[in-house]
C-alpha positions as MATLAB code, in Angstrom:
seq = 'XXXXXXXXXXXXXXXXXXXXXXXXXXXXXXXXXXXXXXXXXXXXXXXXXXXXXXXXXXXXXXXXXXXXXXXXXXXXXXXXXXXXXXXXXXXXXXXXXXXXXXXXXXXXXXXXXXXXXXXXXXXXXXXXXXXXXXXXXXXXXXXXXXXXXXXXXXXXXXXXXXXXXXXXXXXXXXXXXXXXXXXXXXXXXXXXXXXXXXXXXXXXXXXXXXXXXXXXXXXXXXXXXXXXXXXXXXXXXXXXXXXXXXXXXXXXXXXXXXXXXXXXXXXXXXXXXXXXXXXXXXXXXXXXXXXXXXXXXXXXXXXXXXXXXXXXXXXXXXXXXXXXXXXXXXXXXXXXXXXXXXXXXXXXXXXXXXXXXXXXXXXXXXXXXXXXXXXXXXXXXXXXXXXXXXXXXXXXXXXXXXXXXXXXXXXXXXXXXXXXXXXXXXXXXXXXXXXXXXXXXXXXXX';
ca = [
       9.399   14.282   66.761;
      10.276   11.602   64.147;
      13.326   12.643   62.169;
      15.178   11.271   59.131;
      18.650   11.889   57.728;
      19.424   11.044   54.092;
      23.137   11.124   53.315;
      25.797   10.383   50.720;
      23.379   10.901   47.798;
      23.403   13.210   44.793;
      20.914   15.950   45.685;
      19.238   18.540   43.457;
      17.152   21.055   45.358;
      15.511   23.064   42.521;
      15.772   26.152   44.699;
      16.318   29.657   43.288;
      20.049   29.013   42.937;
      19.609   25.469   41.546;
      21.761   24.248   44.408;
      23.068   20.720   44.109;
      25.318   18.502   46.170;
      27.281   15.452   45.014;
      27.409   13.965   47.540;
      25.098   15.675   49.960;
      22.675   15.218   52.828;
      19.079   16.171   53.617;
      17.130   15.973   56.858;
      13.480   16.309   57.791;
      11.338   16.040   60.893;
       7.585   16.015   61.436;
       7.026   16.264   57.690;
       9.191   19.368   57.126;
      12.661   19.682   55.639;
      15.085   20.850   58.315;
      18.378   20.987   56.423;
      20.244   20.214   53.205;
      23.855   20.617   52.144;
      27.169   19.011   51.130;
      28.506   15.990   52.990;
      31.206   18.164   54.533;
      28.478   19.742   56.681;
      26.448   16.579   57.362;
      25.144   16.368   60.942;
      25.926   13.426   63.189;
      23.526   10.508   62.624;
      22.925    9.935   66.325;
      20.361   12.693   66.559;
      17.969   11.074   64.054;
      15.382    8.328   64.347;
      16.262    6.915   60.921;
      19.332    7.265   58.702;
      19.284    6.357   55.007;
      22.690    5.945   53.359;
      22.031    6.357   49.639;
      25.213    6.349   47.543;
      24.390    5.864   43.872;
      20.992    7.565   44.249;
      19.495   10.880   43.156;
      17.414   12.744   45.740;
      15.129   15.438   44.337;
      11.746   17.087   44.868;
       8.773   14.847   44.191;
       7.437   15.249   40.657;
       4.273   17.250   39.952;
       1.919   15.848   37.308;
       0.075   19.063   36.539;
      -2.739   17.628   34.405;
      -4.445   14.265   34.399;
      -7.783   12.531   34.867;
      -6.962    9.723   37.266;
     -10.263    7.820   37.003;
      -9.721    7.497   33.257;
      -7.245    4.680   33.716;
     -10.467    2.738   33.049;
     -10.092    3.825   29.398;
      -6.445    2.830   28.913;
      -6.061    1.338   25.439;
      -9.679    2.103   24.548;
      -9.056    5.066   22.222;
      -6.257    3.670   20.070;
      -6.451    5.218   16.612;
      -8.636    8.098   17.846;
      -7.609   11.627   18.787;
      -8.928   12.641   22.177;
      -8.156   16.279   21.299;
     -11.100   16.380   18.884;
     -14.765   16.428   19.844;
     -15.481   13.332   17.745;
     -12.675   11.282   19.237;
     -13.372   12.325   22.824;
     -17.153   12.013   22.580;
     -17.302    8.600   20.916;
     -14.507    6.781   22.744;
     -14.742    8.448   26.161;
     -17.929   10.418   26.709;
     -20.390    7.760   25.531;
     -19.066    4.957   27.792;
     -18.673    7.496   30.629;
     -22.464    7.697   30.747;
     -22.430    4.220   32.315;
     -19.963    5.243   35.025;
     -20.973    5.087   38.683;
     -19.271    6.302   41.829;
     -18.202    2.755   42.758;
     -16.037    2.574   39.613;
     -13.971    5.611   40.523;
     -12.263    4.709   43.795;
     -10.488    1.563   42.510;
      -9.441    3.378   39.319;
      -7.986    6.365   41.183;
      -6.238    4.035   43.639;
      -4.441    2.342   40.732;
      -3.517    5.696   39.190;
      -2.169    6.965   42.507;
      -0.123    3.791   42.870;
       1.367    4.157   39.392;
       2.187    7.807   40.003;
       3.723    7.176   43.417;
       5.828    4.298   42.092;
       7.295    6.533   39.367;
       8.155    9.543   41.541;
       5.052   11.744   41.388;
       4.020   13.131   44.761;
       1.530   15.815   43.627;
      -0.965   15.836   40.763;
      -3.750   17.966   39.336;
      -6.955   16.160   38.428;
     -10.079   17.206   36.569;
     -13.060   14.866   36.462;
     -16.532   13.999   37.667;
     -17.125   12.090   40.928;
     -14.703   14.465   42.630;
     -15.689   13.288   46.106;
     -14.752    9.697   45.277;
     -11.470   10.898   43.769;
     -10.655   12.871   46.910;
     -11.351    9.865   49.130;
      -9.080    7.642   47.038;
      -6.295   10.247   47.014;
      -6.524   10.588   50.793;
      -6.262    6.824   51.187;
      -3.212    6.700   48.906;
      -1.472    9.581   50.689;
      -0.654   11.722   47.652;
      -1.027   15.481   47.373;
      -3.595   16.632   44.779;
      -5.482   19.563   43.366;
      -8.851   18.137   42.310;
     -10.956   20.207   39.925;
     -14.601   19.188   39.821;
     -15.198   18.529   36.109;
     -18.100   20.487   34.626;
     -19.546   19.477   31.230;
     -22.658   21.245   29.946;
     -22.965   20.174   26.269;
     -25.935   22.460   25.628;
     -27.911   21.379   28.692;
     -28.155   24.644   30.647;
     -29.875   23.203   33.714;
     -27.354   20.389   33.897;
     -24.458   22.852   33.705;
     -25.744   24.983   36.571;
     -26.543   21.901   38.647;
     -22.970   20.681   38.163;
     -21.625   24.073   39.199;
     -23.647   23.879   42.423;
     -22.203   20.418   43.101;
     -18.720   21.762   42.416;
     -19.240   24.544   44.955;
     -20.428   22.033   47.551;
     -17.341   19.918   46.856;
     -15.017   22.898   47.362;
     -16.665   23.831   50.646;
     -16.649   20.264   51.960;
     -12.983   19.633   51.131;
     -11.912   22.854   52.800;
     -13.332   21.640   56.073;
     -10.725   18.873   56.101;
      -7.050   19.051   56.941;
      -5.792   16.680   54.244;
      -3.557   16.994   51.204;
      -6.410   17.725   48.749;
      -7.027   21.222   47.323;
     -10.444   21.631   45.607;
     -10.962   23.666   42.409;
     -13.491   24.076   39.606;
     -12.891   22.288   36.297;
     -14.723   23.792   33.279;
     -13.948   21.006   30.825;
     -13.621   22.945   27.562;
     -14.819   26.585   27.313;
     -17.066   27.366   24.344;
     -16.987   23.679   23.348;
     -18.953   22.081   26.180;
     -19.244   25.054   28.592;
     -21.386   27.965   27.346;
     -20.428   31.595   27.871;
     -23.171   32.108   30.453;
     -21.949   29.107   32.444;
     -18.345   30.306   32.173;
     -19.287   33.668   33.676;
     -21.123   31.923   36.513;
     -18.048   29.737   37.123;
     -15.780   32.782   37.255;
     -18.063   34.584   39.722;
     -18.331   31.594   42.044;
     -14.602   30.827   41.832;
     -13.874   34.411   42.869;
     -16.328   34.143   45.745;
     -14.789   30.898   46.987;
     -11.205   31.801   46.101;
     -10.511   28.651   44.109;
      -8.704   28.017   40.838;
     -10.095   27.093   37.430;
      -8.569   24.145   35.575;
      -9.570   23.723   31.928;
      -8.564   22.469   28.487;
      -7.650   25.226   26.046;
      -6.571   25.393   22.391;
      -6.492   21.597   22.341;
      -8.534   20.818   19.237;
      -9.840   22.391   16.050;
     -13.248   23.073   17.623;
     -11.903   25.185   20.455;
     -11.908   28.525   18.644;
     -14.772   27.990   16.189;
     -17.565   29.654   18.183;
     -15.572   32.670   19.347;
     -14.071   33.261   15.905;
     -17.564   33.183   14.391;
     -19.124   35.399   17.066;
     -16.325   37.779   17.992;
     -13.549   37.327   15.431;
     -11.126   36.262   18.171;
      -9.790   33.125   19.816;
     -11.327   31.484   22.851;
      -8.359   32.665   24.945;
      -9.033   36.288   24.034;
     -12.794   35.895   24.537;
     -12.197   34.364   27.959;
     -10.066   37.327   28.961;
     -12.852   39.725   27.998;
     -15.326   37.616   29.974;
     -13.166   38.034   33.111;
     -11.941   34.459   33.176;
      -8.314   35.435   33.733;
      -8.911   37.585   36.824;
      -8.185   34.695   39.183;
      -6.019   31.566   39.062;
      -6.309   29.824   35.685;
      -4.517   26.578   34.833;
      -4.868   25.644   31.147;
      -3.997   22.237   29.702;
      -2.592   21.501   26.230;
      -2.600   24.960   24.559;
      -1.405   23.603   21.208;
      -2.695   26.470   19.062;
      -1.925   29.674   20.959;
      -1.352   32.835   18.928;
       1.072   35.575   19.953;
      -1.874   37.541   21.365;
      -3.056   34.464   23.276;
       0.391   34.189   24.843;
       0.152   37.872   25.786;
      -3.183   37.151   27.515;
      -1.489   34.564   29.733;
       1.486   36.835   30.349;
      -0.581   39.759   31.629;
      -2.894   37.624   33.781;
      -2.105   37.716   37.518;
      -2.080   33.937   38.055;
      -2.317   32.039   34.764;
      -0.332   28.944   33.868;
      -0.097   26.427   31.041;
       0.488   22.702   31.404;
       2.113   21.026   28.421;
       1.080   17.414   27.831;
       3.613   16.578   25.148;
       3.025   12.819   24.863;
      -0.752   13.184   24.617;
      -0.362   15.930   22.019;
       1.877   13.796   19.817;
      -0.363   10.723   20.096;
      -3.393   12.819   19.141;
      -2.026   13.461   15.662;
      -2.443   17.208   16.044;
       0.071   19.311   14.136;
       0.130   21.915   16.893;
       2.756   21.879   19.641;
       2.463   23.874   22.848;
       4.703   26.977   22.436;
       6.403   26.358   25.768;
       9.547   28.290   24.855;
       7.610   31.417   23.840;
       5.367   31.142   26.893;
       8.315   30.870   29.261;
      10.102   33.766   27.546;
       6.932   35.824   28.118;
       7.096   35.010   31.824;
       4.272   32.458   31.880;
       4.560   29.502   34.252;
       4.654   26.290   32.188;
       4.236   22.954   33.939;
       4.204   19.392   32.608;
       1.484   16.740   32.753;
       0.697   13.313   31.378;
      -2.988   13.914   30.592;
      -5.159   10.818   31.033;
      -3.769    7.384   30.300;
      -6.154    6.851   27.416;
      -4.445    9.733   25.610;
      -0.958    8.847   26.863;
      -1.096    5.364   28.484;
       1.645    6.239   31.004;
       2.014    8.272   34.198;
       5.818    8.367   33.910;
       6.759   12.015   34.431;
      10.439   11.299   33.752;
       9.482   10.207   30.246;
       7.183   13.241   30.014;
      10.153   15.533   30.650;
      12.055   13.785   27.857;
       9.207   14.110   25.335;
       8.678   17.768   26.258;
      12.362   18.383   25.565;
      12.188   16.610   22.209;
       9.108   18.466   20.960;
      10.540   21.832   22.054;
      13.638   21.136   19.941;
      11.442   20.131   16.997;
       9.171   23.163   17.265;
      11.992   25.676   17.653;
      14.276   24.059   15.073;
      17.282   24.095   17.380;
      18.883   21.766   19.867;
      17.487   21.789   23.384;
      15.923   25.241   23.686;
      14.799   24.017   27.110;
      17.682   22.540   29.091;
      17.445   19.358   31.125;
      17.690   21.433   34.286;
      14.775   23.613   33.151;
      12.698   20.551   32.275;
      13.215   19.253   35.818;
      12.114   22.639   37.141;
       8.958   22.492   34.986;
       8.161   19.036   36.397;
       8.679   20.115   40.010;
       8.691   23.736   41.183;
       6.888   25.198   38.156;
       4.189   22.575   38.506;
       3.805   23.471   42.167;
       3.714   27.175   41.283;
       1.010   26.594   38.677;
      -1.125   24.950   41.361;
      -0.447   27.630   43.969;
       1.542   25.143   46.066;
       5.103   26.387   45.591;
       5.168   27.623   49.189;
       4.650   24.011   50.256;
       6.318   21.739   47.707;
       8.313   21.621   44.460;
      11.815   22.199   45.881;
      13.975   20.847   48.689;
      14.312   23.814   51.049;
      14.134   24.055   54.837;
      10.578   24.698   55.986;
       8.914   23.111   52.989;
       7.064   19.809   53.099;
       9.310   16.777   52.772;
       7.973   15.705   49.357;
      10.937   13.743   48.042;
      11.697   11.297   45.233;
      14.754    9.021   45.339;
      15.920    7.407   42.082;
      18.496    4.623   41.612;
      21.282    5.833   39.344;
      21.648    2.528   37.479;
      22.316    1.746   33.809;
      22.277    4.883   31.672;
      23.229    7.072   34.608;
      26.972    7.325   33.912;
      28.810   10.551   34.752;
      27.470   13.778   33.243;
      28.327   17.429   33.944;
      24.717   17.851   35.138;
      22.843   14.905   36.626;
      19.592   16.352   35.246;
      20.691   15.274   31.742;
      20.956   11.655   32.877;
      17.588   11.800   34.640;
      15.693   13.364   31.726;
      17.263   11.578   28.768;
      18.433    8.266   30.263;
      16.213    7.752   33.297;
      12.751    6.363   33.893;
      10.112    6.484   36.564;
      10.865    2.805   37.068;
      14.186    3.855   38.599;
      12.234    5.161   41.616;
      13.290    3.511   44.874;
      11.807    5.647   47.671;
       9.355    8.523   47.921;
       8.097   10.652   50.784;
       5.102   12.966   51.002;
       4.995   15.364   53.953;
       7.686   13.154   55.467;
       5.634    9.978   55.229;
       7.361    7.242   53.260;
       4.864    6.299   50.553;
       7.287    4.054   48.625;
      10.046    2.016   50.263;
      12.416   -0.048   48.135;
      10.044    0.152   45.181;
       6.982   -1.011   47.126;
       3.955    0.921   48.338;
       3.832    1.233   52.122;
       0.134    1.887   52.717;
      -1.315   -0.917   50.608;
       0.299   -3.659   48.480;
       0.213   -2.942   44.758;
      -1.088   -6.448   44.049;
      -4.161   -5.697   46.167;
      -4.708   -2.322   44.472;
      -4.460   -3.989   41.068;
      -6.797   -6.875   41.945;
      -9.542   -4.565   43.219;
      -9.144   -2.374   40.147;
      -9.318   -5.339   37.744;
     -12.667   -6.394   39.207;
     -14.000   -2.826   38.965;
     -12.741   -2.560   35.371;
     -14.567   -5.723   34.310;
     -17.772   -4.581   36.014;
     -17.656   -1.094   34.467;
     -17.052   -2.277   30.916;
     -19.749   -4.945   31.167;
     -22.229   -2.173   32.001;
     -20.846    0.230   29.376;
     -20.952   -2.398   26.626;
     -24.474   -3.477   27.599;
     -25.643    0.138   27.458;
     -24.037    0.579   24.047;
     -25.779   -2.548   22.731;
     -29.170   -1.228   23.866;
     -28.529    2.152   22.230;
];
C-alpha cells in the first residue's frame, strides 16, 4: 500500500470547521487521505513510502473548475471583440468554424487544456461539448477528474436534436461501464435558444431515467428569456421549472440576469447549482453580473468556472477566485461581501458539491480522495491573518508546484508526470493548424 506523508506545510482543509494548520501534516495511502493535523501530532516518517517536507508551501484541496469547454482551446484569441454571451457573437465566431471540426481535432485540444488546468492547480472540471467520447478519452489519459456533459444543440432541427440526445444517452451508458474518473451527464446547450421545449422535456425524462445531471447555460445573454417572455410572460428559469427541469440535478452556468423569483426557483430545487464565470462575463461586455451573494444567502450552491478559453483565455482558477471577489464587491457596493475563505470554498468544496462529488473530493478529510494542490508561497505571500487572502489576491496558478489526483502525482515540481508538456503542446499545435486550415477553407467556399 503506497503511502505519502506531507509535513511542515501550511494546510487548509476546507472542511466544515475550516480547519487549518500552520504548520501541519497530511498523509494518504492508496489514493485516500488517512490523516491531517498540526505538526505537534505528525506521525513518524518511517512508516511511509515517501515523505515530502514542504515548508513555505500551501497544501489545499485541488481546485474545481465547474464550467468550461476544454476542446475550445482551439478558439483561443479567435473571438476578440465579440461577446460569446450573445447568439450573434457565439454563432459567427464559434459555431460556424465548429462545423468543420472532426473527432481527431478534439483529443489534442483537450490534452492541452488538461495540462494547463493541472499545472495551475485544477484537479476536477466540468465540461460541456460535442465529441464527448474523445473528450473522455483525453481526460482519462491526462489523469484528471471530470464531469463531461454531452453538448446538445438543436437550432430548430428537431431530428438532429433527438439524434443528439440518443448519442448522449449512449455516451452516459458507455462511460458508466468504466471505472475511471469521468462522470457522464447531458448538456443542453442553451434552453429555449438552441434547445426547443419539446427537446428539453425529452432531456429531462431521459436524465431522470438514467440518473444523470443536466449542465446548461442560463440567463447568459439577451436572447435567453425572449421566447418564454413572449409565450408565457416569464423567464426561462421559471418556464424550465414548470417543465420539470429542476426535478433532478441541474448545474447552470453564467446566470447573469436572474430575477428574485429565478433565485427562488434555484433555492427550492432539490439539487440545483449555479457556476459563476466572472472573467468571461466581464469580457463579454454584458452589464449583468451573477448575483452570487443573493444566491448563496438563499442557500444555493455557487461554484466558480473559467468558461472556455475563447471567452476567458485562461484556465487559472486562482485568478478566477480573485475576479469573482472583485465583481461581487462591485455588484453589492461594499467591500468583500464574499470573503477570501468563502471564495476558496466556492472553488473547491462548493464546486464538488455542485457536481455531486463532494463525498469524494473538494476538501482534505480522512476517507476522501487525495486530490491535492500544493502552491509555493513566494513573492506576494507575506504574512496574513488568513492565508486564503494571500492565495486569492496575491497568488496565481503559476505558483503551483505539485498536484495529486486520487493519490497519483500528476504534477511534480511544476512538470507533468504522465506526459511532457512540450509533447502535449507540439501535438496540439499541429492539430490546431490542421483544424483552422479546414475551417478557413470551408468559410471561403461558403
